[in-house]
DOTIFI-443404 format. One record per atom (N, C-alpha, C): atom name; z, y, x; residue in one letter. Coordinates in steps of 0.05 Angstrom, whole numbers. Last residue first. Example, Ala and Ser with C-alpha at 12.3 -4.5 7.8 and 13.67 -1.06 7.14 Angstrom:
<rs>
at, Z, Y, X, aa
N, 142, -45, 257, s
CA, 143, -21, 273, s
C, 157, 1, 258, s
N, 156, -114, 264, a
CA, 156, -90, 246, a
C, 156, -66, 264, a
</rs>
This chain:
<rs>
at, Z, Y, X, aa
N, 470, -5, -293, k
CA, 472, 8, -323, k
C, 502, -8, -341, k
N, 479, 9, -240, n
CA, 478, -15, -253, n
C, 483, 12, -282, n
N, 422, 25, -199, v
CA, 443, 34, -214, v
C, 439, 13, -236, v
N, 397, 43, -138, v
CA, 390, 20, -164, v
C, 421, 19, -174, v
N, 365, 93, -103, k
CA, 385, 69, -105, k
C, 379, 59, -131, k
N, 320, 130, -61, g
CA, 333, 133, -89, g
C, 349, 98, -83, g
N, 300, 124, -10, g
CA, 309, 150, -11, g
C, 327, 139, -52, g
N, 257, 87, -1, f
CA, 247, 114, -5, f
C, 260, 132, -13, f
N, 305, 38, 18, r
CA, 276, 56, 34, r
C, 254, 76, 26, r
N, 325, 32, -32, r
CA, 330, 50, -7, r
C, 308, 61, 6, r
N, 290, -4, -54, v
CA, 292, 24, -63, v
C, 296, 48, -53, v
N, 295, -57, -28, i
CA, 265, -42, -33, i
C, 271, -12, -38, i
N, 358, -65, -47, k
CA, 342, -66, -14, k
C, 312, -36, -17, k
N, 352, -59, -93, d
CA, 371, -33, -88, d
C, 362, -33, -55, d
N, 320, -103, -97, l
CA, 301, -79, -111, l
C, 330, -59, -99, l
N, 360, -148, -79, l
CA, 334, -138, -72, l
C, 319, -118, -81, l
N, 405, -136, -122, i
CA, 410, -134, -88, i
C, 382, -132, -66, i
N, 382, -147, -167, r
CA, 397, -126, -168, r
C, 394, -119, -139, r
N, 368, -206, -162, m
CA, 345, -200, -160, m
C, 355, -155, -165, m
N, 419, -215, -152, d
CA, 399, -224, -130, d
C, 383, -199, -137, d
N, 449, -206, -209, k
CA, 461, -188, -185, k
C, 431, -205, -153, k
N, 402, -250, -233, n
CA, 416, -214, -240, n
C, 420, -206, -223, n
N, 391, -296, -193, k
CA, 410, -291, -225, k
C, 392, -259, -218, k
N, 323, -342, -173, l
CA, 353, -314, -168, l
C, 357, -312, -186, l
N, 288, -370, -156, n
CA, 317, -383, -190, n
C, 339, -367, -180, n
N, 244, -362, -147, e
CA, 271, -365, -123, e
C, 296, -373, -136, e
N, 200, -375, -204, v
CA, 194, -386, -160, v
C, 214, -387, -147, v
N, 225, -324, -223, q
CA, 235, -367, -233, q
C, 221, -369, -210, q
N, 223, -285, -200, q
CA, 259, -303, -197, q
C, 252, -317, -209, q
N, 173, -282, -188, l
CA, 189, -283, -166, l
C, 214, -291, -166, l
N, 164, -265, -235, n
CA, 164, -286, -231, n
C, 167, -288, -205, n
N, 187, -217, -261, e
CA, 191, -227, -264, e
C, 191, -263, -257, e
N, 164, -178, -215, l
CA, 190, -193, -212, l
C, 202, -220, -227, l
N, 117, -185, -227, l
CA, 115, -196, -198, l
C, 153, -204, -205, l
N, 120, -153, -289, d
CA, 104, -185, -273, d
C, 110, -200, -265, d
N, 133, -114, -268, c
CA, 153, -124, -283, c
C, 150, -162, -280, c
N, 92, -89, -241, i
CA, 121, -92, -222, i
C, 130, -106, -247, i
N, 52, -92, -281, q
CA, 45, -107, -261, q
C, 79, -116, -248, q
N, 82, -52, -311, d
CA, 72, -77, -330, d
C, 72, -106, -302, d
N, 72, -12, -291, q
CA, 92, -16, -291, q
C, 99, -47, -311, q
N, 9, -7, -282, t
CA, 28, -15, -253, t
C, 60, -7, -263, t
N, 6, 8, -344, d
CA, -3, -22, -327, d
C, 4, -26, -308, d
N, 16, 65, -347, e
CA, 49, 35, -362, e
C, 32, 4, -353, e
N, 33, 89, -291, n
CA, 29, 86, -305, n
C, 31, 65, -325, n
N, 87, 124, -258, l
CA, 68, 114, -264, l
C, 56, 107, -286, l
N, 125, 168, -265, e
CA, 91, 186, -258, e
C, 85, 153, -266, e
N, 179, 150, -287, t
CA, 158, 158, -300, t
C, 135, 159, -289, t
N, 192, 140, -229, v
CA, 176, 114, -238, v
C, 158, 126, -271, v
N, 172, 194, -182, a
CA, 190, 179, -210, a
C, 172, 152, -228, a
N, 155, 193, -107, m
CA, 141, 191, -143, m
C, 163, 173, -160, m
</rs>
């Protein structure tokens, strides 16, 4: 399922969870990208730097 197929509520919930994780764990953007990349690779994707 592509991100565009997720409904807005689901996208908002994922963003909220990531923001909370970043605050609680004091993660930097680089750390977040590494974490996200690890997760999406399980599903055949990869995080790209924009």
